[in-house]
C-alpha positions in Angstrom: 228.5 141.9 179.5 229.6 142.9 175.8 228.7 146.4 174.3 227.1 147.3 171.0 230.3 147.8 169.7 232.5 145.1 171.0 229.8 143.1 169.5 230.1 145.0 166.3 233.9 144.6 165.8 234.3 141.1 167.1 231.7 139.8 165.3 234.0 140.7 161.9 236.4 138.7 163.0 234.1 135.7 162.7 232.5 137.1 159.6 236.1 137.3 158.1 237.0 133.6 158.4 233.1 132.8 156.9 233.2 135.5 154.0 236.6 134.4 152.7 234.7 130.5 152.9 231.8 132.0 151.2 233.8 133.7 148.3 234.6 129.9 147.2 231.0 129.5 147.0 228.5 129.4 144.5 226.4 132.0 146.1 222.8 131.9 146.6 220.5 130.3 144.6 217.3 131.4 143.4 214.8 130.7 146.3 211.4 130.9 147.1 211.5 133.1 150.2 209.6 136.0 149.3 206.6 133.7 147.1 203.2 134.6 148.1 203.7 137.6 150.3 205.6 136.3 153.0 209.2 136.8 153.5 211.8 136.8 156.2 214.3 138.9 157.6 217.2 137.4 159.3 219.2 139.1 161.9 222.2 138.7 163.9 220.6 139.9 166.9 219.4 137.2 169.4 221.5 138.1 171.7 220.8 142.1 171.9 217.6 142.8 172.9 217.2 146.5 172.3 218.1 146.4 169.3 216.2 143.1 168.2 213.0 145.0 170.0 213.8 148.4 167.6 213.7 145.7 164.3 210.5 143.9 165.2 208.7 147.2 165.8 209.9 148.4 162.5 208.6 145.2 161.1 205.4 145.3 162.6 204.8 148.7 161.5 205.7 147.6 157.7 203.5 144.8 157.9 200.7 146.8 159.2 201.3 149.9 156.6 200.2 147.5 153.5 198.4 144.4 152.6 200.7 142.7 149.9 203.5 141.4 152.0 204.2 140.0 155.4 207.5 139.7 157.2 208.6 137.6 159.6 211.8 138.2 161.9 214.2 135.5 162.2 216.8 136.5 164.8 220.0 133.9 165.6 222.8 134.3 168.0 225.8 136.4 166.6 228.2 133.1 166.9 225.7 131.3 164.7 224.4 133.8 162.6 226.8 133.7 159.8 227.3 130.0 159.5 223.3 129.9 159.0 224.0 132.6 156.1 226.6 130.5 154.5 225.0 127.1 155.1 221.2 128.5 153.6 223.4 129.9 150.4 224.8 126.6 150.0 221.6 125.1 149.7 219.5 127.8 147.9 217.4 128.7 151.1 218.6 132.5 151.5 215.8 134.5 153.2 215.3 137.8 151.3 216.3 140.3 153.7 219.6 139.8 156.2 221.9 141.9 157.8 225.6 142.5 157.3 228.4 144.0 159.1 229.8 146.7 156.5 233.3 146.1 155.8 232.0 142.4 154.5 229.4 143.7 151.6 231.7 143.4 149.2 232.7 139.8 149.8 229.2 138.9 150.3 228.2 140.7 146.7 231.3 139.2 145.2 230.1 135.8 146.5 226.9 136.4 144.9 224.7 136.6 148.5 223.3 140.3 147.6 221.3 141.3 145.2 221.8 145.1 144.2 219.6 148.1 146.0 218.4 149.6 142.6 215.0 150.9 143.7 216.5 151.8 147.5 216.4 155.7 147.8 220.0 156.2 149.8 220.5 159.8 148.9 220.3 160.7 152.3 222.1 158.0 154.0 225.6 159.0 155.6 228.1 157.6 153.1 229.4 155.4 156.0 225.9 154.1 156.0 226.0 152.5 152.5 227.5 149.4 151.2 228.6 149.2 147.5 230.8 147.1 145.4 231.8 147.8 141.6 230.1 150.9 141.4 226.3 149.3 142.9 224.7 149.7 146.0 224.5 146.7 148.0 223.5 147.7 151.4 222.1 150.3 153.5 222.1 151.0 157.4 220.0 153.1 159.6 223.1 153.9 161.6 226.5 154.0 162.5 229.3 154.9 165.0 232.3 156.8 165.2 235.5 157.1 167.0 236.4 160.2 169.4 238.8 161.0 171.9 237.3 161.4 175.0 239.2 163.8 178.2 238.3 165.2 181.1 237.9 169.3 180.8 239.6 170.3 184.4 242.5 167.9 183.4 243.3 169.8 180.1 243.3 173.2 181.8 245.0 172.1 184.6 248.1 171.3 182.3 247.6 174.4 179.9 246.3 171.8 177.2 244.0 173.0 174.9 240.8 171.3 173.7 240.7 169.9 169.8 238.3 171.2 167.6 237.2 169.7 164.2 238.8 173.1 162.9 242.0 172.8 164.6 242.4 168.9 165.9 245.5 168.3 167.4 248.6 167.9 165.2 251.1 164.7 165.8 253.7 167.3 166.7 251.1 168.6 169.7 249.9 165.3 170.7 253.5 164.1 171.4 253.7 167.6 173.5 250.5 166.6 175.3 251.1 163.2 175.9 254.5 164.1 177.4 253.3 166.6 179.6 250.8 164.0 181.0 253.1 161.0 181.7 255.8 163.6 183.4 252.6 165.2 185.6 253.1 161.5 187.2 249.3 160.8 187.4 248.7 158.1 185.4 250.8 155.2 184.9 250.0 155.7 180.9 247.6 158.7 180.3 246.7 157.6 176.8 244.4 154.4 176.2 244.2 153.4 172.9 242.3 149.7 173.8 245.6 147.7 173.2 243.9 144.5 174.7 241.2 144.5 172.2 241.5 141.8 169.3 239.7 141.1 166.4 238.2 144.0 163.9 238.7 146.7 166.7 242.3 146.5 165.4 241.5 147.8 161.7 238.4 149.9 162.6 240.5 151.8 165.1 244.0 151.8 164.2 243.6 151.9 160.3 242.6 155.6 160.5 245.8 156.1 161.9 247.6 154.5 159.0 245.5 156.6 156.9 246.0 160.0 158.7 250.0 159.2 157.9 249.2 158.6 154.3 249.5 155.1 154.2 246.2 152.6 153.8 245.5 149.0 153.9 245.3 148.6 150.3 245.7 150.4 146.8 242.5 151.7 146.4 242.9 153.0 142.9 242.1 149.0 141.7 242.3 147.0 144.4 244.6 144.4 143.8 247.8 145.5 145.6 248.7 146.5 149.2 252.3 147.1 147.9 253.2 150.6 148.5 250.2 151.5 150.9 250.9 149.0 153.7 254.5 148.8 153.6 255.6 152.1 151.9 257.6 155.2 154.0 254.3 156.2 155.5 252.9 152.9 156.5 256.3 152.6 158.2 256.1 155.9 160.1 252.5 154.9 161.5 253.9 151.6 162.6 256.9 153.5 164.4 254.9 156.4 165.9 252.2 153.3 167.4 255.5 151.4 168.7 256.9 155.0 169.9 253.6 155.9 172.1 254.1 152.5 173.9 258.0 152.7 174.1 257.5 156.2 175.9 255.2 154.8 178.5 252.3 156.9 177.0 249.9 154.1 176.2 250.1 150.4 177.6 251.6 147.9 175.8 247.8 146.0 176.7 245.1 148.2 178.4 242.2 147.0 180.9 239.5 144.9 179.3 237.2 148.2 179.6 239.1 151.4 178.9 236.2 153.5 178.9 235.2 152.5 182.5 239.3 152.9 183.5 238.8 156.6 181.9 235.9 157.3 184.1 237.5 155.7 187.2 240.4 158.1 186.4 243.1 155.6 185.1 243.9 157.1 182.4 243.5 160.8 180.9 242.5 160.4 177.3 240.5 157.9 176.1 240.2 156.5 172.5 236.8 155.2 171.9 233.4 156.1 170.3 229.8 157.4 170.3 229.1 154.4 172.1 230.6 155.4 175.4 229.2 159.0 175.2 226.3 158.8 177.3 227.2 156.4 180.2 230.4 158.7 180.7 228.9 161.9 180.2 226.2 160.3 183.1 228.9 160.1 185.4 231.4 163.3 184.3 228.9 165.8 183.1 230.2 169.3 181.8 233.9 167.7 182.8 233.4 165.6 179.6 235.0 167.1 176.3 234.9 165.3 172.9 237.5 165.7 170.3 238.4 164.1 166.9 241.2 162.4 166.5 244.7 163.5 165.9 245.7 164.9 162.4 248.9 163.0 161.7 249.4 164.7 158.6 246.7 163.8 156.1 243.9 164.9 158.4 241.9 163.4 161.1 240.4 159.9 160.3 237.8 157.4 161.9 236.4 154.1 160.7 233.1 154.0 159.0 230.3 151.2 158.5 228.5 149.4 160.9 225.8 146.8 160.4 223.5 147.3 157.3 220.5 145.6 155.2 220.8 143.6 152.1 218.5 141.6 149.9 219.7 138.5 148.8 219.7 136.8 145.6 217.4 134.1 147.0 214.6 136.4 147.3 211.9 135.8 145.1 210.3 139.0 145.6 213.0 141.8 145.6 210.9 144.5 144.7 208.9 144.2 147.8 212.1 143.3 149.8 213.7 147.1 148.8 210.1 148.3 149.4 210.6 147.4 153.1 214.2 148.9 153.1 212.8 152.4 151.8 210.1 152.1 154.6 213.1 151.2 157.7 214.7 154.5 156.2 211.9 157.0 156.9 213.1 159.2 159.4 210.9 157.6 162.5 212.3 154.6 161.9 215.6 155.6 161.5 215.4 157.6 165.0 213.5 154.8 166.5 216.9 152.5 166.1 218.9 154.8 166.7 217.2 155.6 170.5 216.8 152.0 171.1 220.5 151.6 170.8 222.2 154.5 171.3 223.6 154.9 167.6 224.2 157.9 165.3 221.1 158.2 163.3 222.0 157.6 159.4 220.3 160.3 158.0 219.6 164.0 158.9 216.2 163.4 159.1 216.0 160.4 161.5 218.8 162.8 163.7 216.4 165.7 163.9 213.8 163.1 165.8 216.5 162.0 168.1 217.3 164.2 171.2 221.1 165.2 171.5 221.6 164.1 167.5 219.7 167.4 166.1 222.0 169.9 164.6 223.9 171.6 167.6 222.8 169.0 170.1 225.5 167.4 172.8 225.4 164.3 170.1 225.4 166.0 167.0 229.4 166.1 167.1 229.7 162.5 166.4 227.8 162.4 163.3 230.0 165.7 161.7 232.9 163.2 162.8 231.6 160.7 160.7 230.5 163.1 158.0 234.1 164.6 157.6 236.7 162.1 159.1 235.2 158.4 158.3 237.0 156.1 156.0 235.6 153.1 154.8 237.6 149.6 155.3 238.5 148.7 151.5 235.6 148.0 149.6 237.2 144.9 147.9 235.8 141.3 148.4 239.4 140.6 149.8 238.7 143.1 153.0 238.4 139.8 155.1 241.5 138.6 154.4 242.9 142.4 154.8 241.2 142.8 158.1 242.7 139.1 159.6 246.5 140.3 158.0 246.5 143.7 159.4 245.1 142.6 162.9 247.9 140.2 163.1 250.2 143.0 162.1 249.0 145.3 164.6 249.5 142.5 167.1 252.8 142.3 166.3 253.8 145.6 166.0 252.2 146.0 169.8 254.4 143.4 171.0 257.4 145.1 169.4 258.2 143.1 166.5 260.4 144.8 163.6 258.1 147.0 162.0 259.1 146.8 158.4 259.4 142.5 158.1 256.0 143.0 159.8 254.4 144.9 157.6 256.3 143.4 154.3 254.7 140.3 155.3 251.3 141.6 155.6 251.3 142.9 152.4 252.7 139.6 150.5 249.9 137.6 152.2 247.3 139.7 150.8 248.7 140.4 147.3 248.9 136.8 146.9 245.5 136.2 148.5 243.8 139.0 145.7 246.0 137.0 142.9 244.8 133.6 144.3 241.7 134.7 144.0 242.0 136.1 140.3 241.6 139.6 141.6 238.5 139.1 142.9 236.4 139.9 139.9 233.3 139.7 139.2 232.3 136.0 139.0 
């Protein structure tokens, strides 16, 4: 059974391919959903009962709170969801409200699937839970997740390794010394688990933050027109060579186990790079021996990926004002808390977090909200992102396999730039 995080990151691979096709479509035509006080909300959560139940409870509460609009939830299996969106857009039958994986919001906005959320108040939200393009808000989420390093306190103390903190994260040099110490101890074949067996969106979500900490990026964000220099410059090459060095030195497996968190719990690694979704089950097993630490500072500060599933209003909605009214309702603290409690995610607002045990200020889980606030970097907010994601995932697979880093990065850069050029720079249609 896949975890929520695995579903989220794997989903974007499918979304990437479909969103690229969506960009070639004309977008959603004016539809009828929302007429006569009846509107539909589509979600990808048919196979995720806890989240679907939480969404249904919020919708039921909204329906009971007023008598102007009735919202009906329609849930799709995740594998069929994006096909359904593309087909609905092509036929002018988009529902009023849809959920979207955050990194793909600009592509859907560019394809004219989404309408700006001019009347939704996102001022209290974590920045990583708001989807924008061309300075307009197109989506908003009630939660996010955050990456971190998990370790056993007893192991760190045994080998004289200090616990990294937000005030003083591990540096590149310190991290290298730590990994050598742990490798030389002989307790683990590979002391660090970076989940290298994972594929798809995990690769840009988890590894592009390392690239960004080195000073590189997936694209030049000044105008989002080229990856040249950002993805294949000196900083990017340093990142790729560092990553390959972790494997060459035996610190990281070329292919990790299928469940890195379980492997860590079983003592097969000393440190695991995972996220907030792994905390609860690991803490239940390790108790006070579990420590949560920020990602390593590779020169430009620790970075983590930001942006999970969010909600938007489509261009096919006949009553976008009512749809946005629902989104404002979903962002009320008790509703943000309801969803976060149900699926173990980071509440998107401080007021919501205060209602979720552990996420209140100073709580055991609050560290993940702090990481999200301080370290989260959104994947590039450009319609080109689905293609960028695919190219970077291919590049990382080749880098992990031991290929020539410079050639790999140059090829990915060239492909990305060609895609942007062939799509007219992804300017507004």
